[in-house]
C-alpha positions as CSV (number, residue, x, y, z in Angstrom):
1,X,0.0,0.0,0.0
2,X,1.5,3.3,-1.1
3,X,0.6,6.3,1.1
4,X,0.6,9.7,-0.7
5,X,2.3,12.6,0.9
6,X,5.7,14.2,1.6
7,X,8.5,11.6,2.0
8,X,11.6,12.0,4.1
9,X,14.6,9.7,4.9
10,X,15.4,8.8,8.5
11,X,18.0,6.6,10.1
12,X,16.4,3.8,12.2
13,X,18.6,2.3,14.9
14,X,18.0,-1.3,15.9
15,X,19.9,-2.8,18.8
16,X,20.7,-6.2,20.3
17,X,23.1,-7.1,23.1
18,X,25.9,-7.3,20.7
19,X,25.2,-4.9,17.8
20,X,23.5,-1.6,16.9
21,X,22.5,-1.4,13.3
22,X,21.7,1.8,11.5
23,X,19.4,1.6,8.4
24,X,18.0,4.4,6.3
25,X,14.2,4.1,5.9
26,X,11.6,6.3,4.3
27,X,8.8,7.9,6.3
28,X,5.7,9.6,4.9
29,X,3.7,12.7,6.1
30,X,0.3,11.5,4.8
31,X,-1.8,14.1,2.8
32,X,-4.8,13.3,5.0
33,X,-3.0,14.0,8.3
34,X,0.5,15.4,8.0
35,X,1.0,16.0,11.8
36,X,3.4,13.1,12.1
37,X,5.3,10.9,9.7
38,X,4.5,7.2,9.4
39,X,5.9,4.1,7.9
40,X,4.4,2.3,4.9
41,X,3.7,-1.4,5.4
42,X,6.6,-2.5,3.2
43,X,9.0,-0.4,5.4
44,X,7.6,-1.9,8.6
45,X,8.2,-5.4,7.1
46,X,11.8,-4.4,6.2
47,X,12.4,-3.1,9.7
48,X,11.1,-6.4,11.2
49,X,13.4,-8.3,8.8
50,X,16.4,-6.3,9.9
51,X,15.5,-6.8,13.6
52,X,15.3,-10.6,13.0
53,X,18.7,-10.6,11.3
54,X,20.3,-8.5,14.0
55,X,19.0,-10.9,16.7
56,X,20.5,-13.8,14.6
57,X,23.8,-11.9,14.2
58,X,23.5,-12.3,10.4
59,X,26.1,-9.7,9.6
60,X,26.4,-10.7,5.9
61,X,22.7,-10.2,5.3
62,X,22.7,-6.9,7.1
63,X,25.7,-5.7,5.1
64,X,24.1,-6.8,1.8
65,X,21.1,-4.7,2.7
66,X,23.2,-1.5,3.2
67,X,22.9,-1.5,7.0
68,X,25.7,0.1,9.1
69,X,26.7,-2.3,11.8
70,X,28.3,-1.3,15.1
71,X,29.6,-3.9,17.5
72,X,29.8,-3.6,21.3
73,X,33.4,-3.9,22.4
74,X,32.8,-4.1,26.2
75,X,31.9,-1.9,29.1
76,X,34.2,1.1,29.8
């Protein structure tokens, strides 16, 4: 489902115990109610997919989908 309205790019951070992953996603200010941006269903599915691969520590999949991967190196 495509939502009509103004589109913006934002960085979504997804974290696990071992990684923080930054991924650029598109948000939409719907024409009907432009008070807050929202995600389209396809974007939400992609975010869920990224979260699942972060939890599985599937670094190769994340890299192939243009995610920036940051690893925890220990407590200071």
